[in-house]
LUMVO-934390 format. One record per atom (N, C-alpha, C): residue number from 1; atom name; x, y, z. Coordinates in steps of 0.001 Angstrom, whole numbers. Example, Ala and Ser with C-alpha at 12.3 -4.5 7.8 and 13.67 -1.06 7.14 Angstrom:
REM residues 2
REC  pos  site  xx  yy  zz
REC  1  N  13190  -5690  7800;
REC  1  CA  12300  -4500  7800;
REC  1  C  13200  -3300  7800;
REC  2  N  12850  -2250  7080;
REC  2  CA  13670  -1060  7140;
REC  2  C  12900  30  7870;
***
This chain:
REM residues 68
REC  pos  site  xx  yy  zz
REC  1  N  43424  -39182  -3283;
REC  1  CA  43773  -37747  -3475;
REC  1  C  42500  -36860  -3385;
REC  2  N  41454  -37324  -3693;
REC  2  CA  40166  -36653  -3630;
REC  2  C  39836  -36228  -2210;
REC  3  N  40104  -37262  -1298;
REC  3  CA  39780  -36998  111;
REC  3  C  40552  -35899  769;
REC  4  N  41813  -35741  263;
REC  4  CA  42688  -34720  819;
REC  4  C  42122  -33360  395;
REC  5  N  41699  -33208  -828;
REC  5  CA  41100  -31987  -1335;
REC  5  C  39856  -31620  -556;
REC  6  N  39069  -32708  -435;
REC  6  CA  37724  -32508  253;
REC  6  C  37902  -32056  1737;
REC  7  N  38870  -32697  2373;
REC  7  CA  39177  -32199  3755;
REC  7  C  39814  -30886  3835;
REC  8  N  40616  -30479  2881;
REC  8  CA  41179  -29175  2791;
REC  8  C  40066  -28112  2565;
REC  9  N  39126  -28309  1692;
REC  9  CA  38077  -27504  1488;
REC  9  C  37175  -27281  2797;
REC  10  N  36917  -28408  3377;
REC  10  CA  36090  -28345  4634;
REC  10  C  36897  -27508  5711;
REC  11  N  38134  -27726  5797;
REC  11  CA  39005  -26974  6800;
REC  11  C  39047  -25465  6434;
REC  12  N  39145  -25146  5224;
REC  12  CA  39025  -23786  4764;
REC  12  C  37749  -23165  5125;
REC  13  N  36633  -23808  4977;
REC  13  CA  35322  -23294  5305;
REC  13  C  35247  -23025  6758;
REC  14  N  35713  -23948  7556;
REC  14  CA  35648  -23871  9105;
REC  14  C  36543  -22661  9511;
REC  15  N  37729  -22513  8848;
REC  15  CA  38562  -21416  9197;
REC  15  C  38004  -20081  8891;
REC  16  N  37370  -19960  7722;
REC  16  CA  36631  -18689  7365;
REC  16  C  35539  -18352  8296;
REC  17  N  34781  -19320  8751;
REC  17  CA  33686  -19120  9674;
REC  17  C  34265  -18702  11099;
REC  18  N  35385  -19277  11420;
REC  18  CA  35942  -19005  12769;
REC  18  C  36591  -17607  12843;
REC  19  N  37168  -17087  11720;
REC  19  CA  37838  -15877  11749;
REC  19  C  37100  -14747  11208;
REC  20  N  35829  -14990  10763;
REC  20  CA  34918  -13952  10263;
REC  20  C  34659  -12891  11261;
REC  21  N  34336  -13158  12575;
REC  21  CA  34101  -12161  13499;
REC  21  C  35331  -11242  13722;
REC  22  N  36574  -11838  13688;
REC  22  CA  37799  -10962  13923;
REC  22  C  37934  -10018  12722;
REC  23  N  37641  -10553  11478;
REC  23  CA  37719  -9644  10334;
REC  23  C  36791  -8563  10329;
REC  24  N  35516  -8843  10883;
REC  24  CA  34476  -7905  10889;
REC  24  C  34820  -6821  11895;
REC  25  N  35424  -7204  13048;
REC  25  CA  35848  -6195  14028;
REC  25  C  36946  -5309  13503;
REC  26  N  37898  -5892  12860;
REC  26  CA  39025  -5179  12261;
REC  26  C  38452  -4155  11225;
REC  27  N  37499  -4567  10345;
REC  27  CA  36855  -3777  9375;
REC  27  C  36122  -2567  10078;
REC  28  N  35326  -2870  11116;
REC  28  CA  34616  -1707  11818;
REC  28  C  35516  -888  12550;
REC  29  N  36665  -1423  13045;
REC  29  CA  37581  -573  13842;
REC  29  C  38375  384  12947;
REC  30  N  38473  75  11652;
REC  30  CA  39175  888  10755;
REC  30  C  38362  2095  10197;
REC  31  N  37027  1995  10591;
REC  31  CA  36159  3110  10187;
REC  31  C  36041  4154  11238;
REC  32  N  35529  5280  10846;
REC  32  CA  35195  6467  11779;
REC  32  C  36336  6802  12652;
REC  33  N  37456  7073  12140;
REC  33  CA  38684  7612  12969;
REC  33  C  39102  6605  14051;
REC  34  N  39183  5267  13727;
REC  34  CA  39525  4223  14623;
REC  34  C  38614  4179  15784;
REC  35  N  37383  4443  15609;
REC  35  CA  36332  4223  16681;
REC  35  C  35446  3079  16214;
REC  36  N  35508  1933  16677;
REC  36  CA  34706  814  16092;
REC  36  C  33272  923  16084;
REC  37  N  32723  1553  17000;
REC  37  CA  31295  1661  17086;
REC  37  C  30758  3034  17181;
REC  38  N  31506  4019  16612;
REC  38  CA  31038  5371  16683;
REC  38  C  31343  6079  17983;
REC  39  N  30644  7106  18270;
REC  39  CA  30900  7881  19565;
REC  39  C  30233  7208  20641;
REC  40  N  30984  6845  21685;
REC  40  CA  30431  6191  22775;
REC  40  C  30985  7042  24046;
REC  41  N  30105  7010  25137;
REC  41  CA  30548  7726  26319;
REC  41  C  31332  6826  27247;
REC  42  N  32386  7425  27840;
REC  42  CA  33112  6620  28790;
REC  42  C  32255  6097  29974;
REC  43  N  32584  5010  30581;
REC  43  CA  31761  4460  31594;
REC  43  C  31787  5486  32837;
REC  44  N  30598  5667  33344;
REC  44  CA  30467  6475  34565;
REC  44  C  30100  7965  34341;
REC  45  N  30093  8373  33077;
REC  45  CA  29810  9771  32871;
REC  45  C  28247  10052  32762;
REC  46  N  27493  9026  32359;
REC  46  CA  26075  9225  32244;
REC  46  C  25412  8775  33498;
REC  47  N  24289  9465  33910;
REC  47  CA  23493  9072  35153;
REC  47  C  22826  7757  34903;
REC  48  N  22750  6908  35901;
REC  48  CA  22072  5715  35677;
REC  48  C  21229  5373  36997;
REC  49  N  20026  4956  36844;
REC  49  CA  19113  4655  37953;
REC  49  C  19716  3464  38764;
REC  50  N  20277  2511  38110;
REC  50  CA  20900  1320  38824;
REC  50  C  22082  1832  39671;
REC  51  N  22930  2677  39023;
REC  51  CA  24156  3101  39772;
REC  51  C  23725  3976  41003;
REC  52  N  22676  4741  40806;
REC  52  CA  22168  5509  42000;
REC  52  C  21658  4715  43058;
REC  53  N  20895  3647  42755;
REC  53  CA  20353  2729  43710;
REC  53  C  21425  1914  44451;
REC  54  N  22447  1469  43699;
REC  54  CA  23588  783  44378;
REC  54  C  24265  1729  45279;
REC  55  N  24581  2938  44895;
REC  55  CA  25292  3863  45737;
REC  55  C  24451  4125  47019;
REC  56  N  23149  4286  46873;
REC  56  CA  22291  4555  48120;
REC  56  C  22338  3307  48999;
REC  57  N  22315  2085  48469;
REC  57  CA  22401  834  49211;
REC  57  C  23760  745  49992;
REC  58  N  24796  1091  49305;
REC  58  CA  26169  992  49877;
REC  58  C  26201  1997  51048;
REC  59  N  25777  3263  50858;
REC  59  CA  25824  4167  51927;
REC  59  C  24902  3826  52983;
REC  60  N  23817  3145  52814;
REC  60  CA  22996  2744  53866;
REC  60  C  23637  1672  54716;
REC  61  N  24222  750  54008;
REC  61  CA  24913  -416  54757;
REC  61  C  26097  121  55535;
REC  62  N  26881  1132  54942;
REC  62  CA  27992  1664  55664;
REC  62  C  27505  2393  56859;
REC  63  N  26407  3189  56765;
REC  63  CA  25940  3918  57925;
REC  63  C  25471  2941  58982;
REC  64  N  24803  1812  58658;
REC  64  CA  24289  883  59635;
REC  64  C  25544  127  60331;
REC  65  N  26567  -211  59525;
REC  65  CA  27712  -850  60165;
REC  65  C  28568  136  60957;
REC  66  N  28451  1446  60671;
REC  66  CA  29270  2459  61395;
REC  66  C  28639  2819  62673;
REC  67  N  27377  2502  62932;
REC  67  CA  26680  2921  64159;
REC  67  C  26846  1822  65285;
REC  68  N  27484  712  65033;
REC  68  CA  27653  -289  66025;
REC  68  C  28429  131  67182;
***
């Protein structure tokens, strides 16, 4: 009977460790008017050097392919 209790306690500890991130996310999501991580900008609104370089590369390749 002691083994059953021991296995149950170990399973409970594993379950708590497995679901702790989910509980933390739910806790954070319920804060600040249902915004989990505060005020964040939507993707694409802020200028980015990487996005500018990729756009320049895409336009360069399109212009080279279009001249054939």
